[in-house]
N, C-alpha and C positions, 0 to 999 in steps of 0.2 A: 504494500500500500504506500502511496506517495502523497503527502500533503503539500500543496503549493501555497504560496504566501496568502494568508488571510489576515498576514500580519499586516515584520507589521502597525460618533459616540455621544436635549441634554437632559433628557428626562431623568437619566440615571446618574448624572455626575454628582460626586460628593465635592463640594466646593470648600476648600480649607481656607482660602483667602480670595481676594479679588483677582489674583493672578495665578492661582493654582487650581487644577482640576484633576480628578481621578475617576476612572471608569473601570468597572470590574464586570467581567462576563463569565457566566457558565457556558461551557462549550459542549455541544452534542453532535454525535455522529449517527445519522439515521435514527434520531430520537433517543439514543443512548448517551448518558453523560460520560464524558471522557476527560474533562479537566477544566482549567480556567485560563483566562487571558486578562492581564491587567495593564492598563495604560495610565500614565501619570504625566501631566503637562504642566510645566512651570513657565510663566511669561514675565519678562521684565522689559517693558517697552516693546521694541521690535524683536528682541532676543527671546527665543523659545527653546526649551529643552524638553524632549519627549523621551520617556523611559517606557519600554515595553517588555513584559515578562509573560511567557506562555509555558504551560506544562500539560501535555496530553499523554494518556496511556490507554491503549485499546487492548482489551482482553478477549480472548477466544477460548472457551472451555476452561476458564480460570487461569489461563496462561497469558502473560503479557506479550501480545503479538506485535505491538508497535509502541515505540517510545519516542516522544517528541519534546524537546526543550528548546526554547528560543528566548534570548535576551538581546535587547538593542537599546542603544542610546543615540539619539539624533539631536544635533544642535542646528537651529534655524535662525536666519535673519529675515524676518517677514515671511514670505512664501518661498524662500530659497534655502536649500539645504547647505549648511556650512560644513558639517562633519557628521560621520556615522561610524559607529563601532557595533557590530552585531555578531552573535555566535548562535548557530543553530545545530542541534544534535538530532538526527533522525536515526534511531537504532544505533548502529556503530559508525555512522558517517557524520563527520563534523565539518561545517562550512563557516569560515570567518569572512565577514564583509567589512572592509575598512576603507575609508576615503575622506577627503577633505577638499575644501575650496583652495585653489592655488592662486594667489594674487601676485606672484613674483614677476609676471610678465605684464605687458600692456593690456592684454585681454584676460581677465580672470576666467578660470575654468575649474570645474569640479574634477578632481583626479581620483579615480578608484585605484587603490593599491592592492586589494585582495577581494576575491580570490584570483582575479586576472587583472593586471594593470591595464587601465584604459582611461582616456580623457573624454569627459562628457561635456555638456553645455555649461554656460555660466550661471544658469538658474535651474537646478535639478530638483524634482520632487520625488519622494517615495510614495508608497501607497498610504498616504496620510488622510485616512478617512475622517479624522477629526477636523480637517481643514477643507471647507467647501470649495476652495480654489482648485483642489485636486480634480473636481468634476469637469474642469475646462482643459485638462491636459491631454496630450496625445502621446506622450512618452512618460513612463514612470520607472523608477529604480526599485527593484525588488530587494528588500533588506535581508531576505532569507537566502537568495541565490547570488546576488550581485549582478543579475541580468538587468539591462536597460531596455525595457520592453515597449514596443509600439502598442498603444491601447486605444480602444474605442469605447466611449461612454455615452449611453443612450438614455434619454429621459423616457420613462414608460407611463407617466401619468400618476394621478392621485390614487391612493389606496387607504383603507382603514385597517390598521394592524394592531396587535396586542403588544403593549410595552409594559412590563412589570405588572401584568394582570389588568391593565387598563386599555380600553379601545382608544386608538390614537390616529388622527389623520396624518398621512405621510405622503411624501413624494418618492416614487420608486425609480431607481436608476439601475442600469446594468453595465458593468465594466467587463469588457472582453479583451483578452490578450492571448498570445500563444500559451496553450495548456491551462488557461485560466478563464473561469466564468464566475463572476461575483455579483450578487444582487445586494443593493444598498438602499436604505430608507432614511429619509431626512424629514424633519419637521418643516413647517412653513417658513421658519426663520433659519433654515439650513443647519439645524443641529442634527448630528448623526444619531439615528435611533436603533438601527438593526443591520445585521449582515447575514447573508447566506451564501455559501460557496459550494460549487459542484466540482469535485475532483475529476481528473481524467478517467478514473475508473468508474465514475458515476455515483460515488458516495456523496451524501449531502451533509455539510457542516453548518450548524446554526450557532450563532453567538446570541445569547440571551442575557440581557442586563440583570444584575442582581443588586 
């Protein structure tokens, strides 16, 4: 089984101050609970720091058939990524994604150092679901794999969904990229409400706010 980035939200936020937010999700695979994913965002003017931590375990006949651990720290200036450090463990495979904005030349560019060195644009975004500016992007950096993916994001209209047990009006979007299909729901003021991802094998992953 292979999980693709679902990494990696405000009906459910816990606001510790005017400039800090935290979102916690229970994660389900085909309606079976498999773990949690936590996001914490700190803002100081245009400077933002996002921390992401995910832990999934899939059991089959009481045997742990799949283990997933993901941690990431992203530093942003406005809507542009300044630096990222991420570590993903899938069973026995570990991937490190690391990069930073290089301002040493006349034209700044984001330089990915790991897993494969490459130079990207001057304003790169990850799959930053917490930031509605992501919905206008045509390329996104996957913090799980280090791939810089062509993406297509389509507005699918209004829906009424359940968020923390309450019926909630939402705008539905679909994000498509190679090997990725992710459905997202946002409130009328563009707060992230829900996520559903379909894996290449056809499994359904749901993130439910808690």
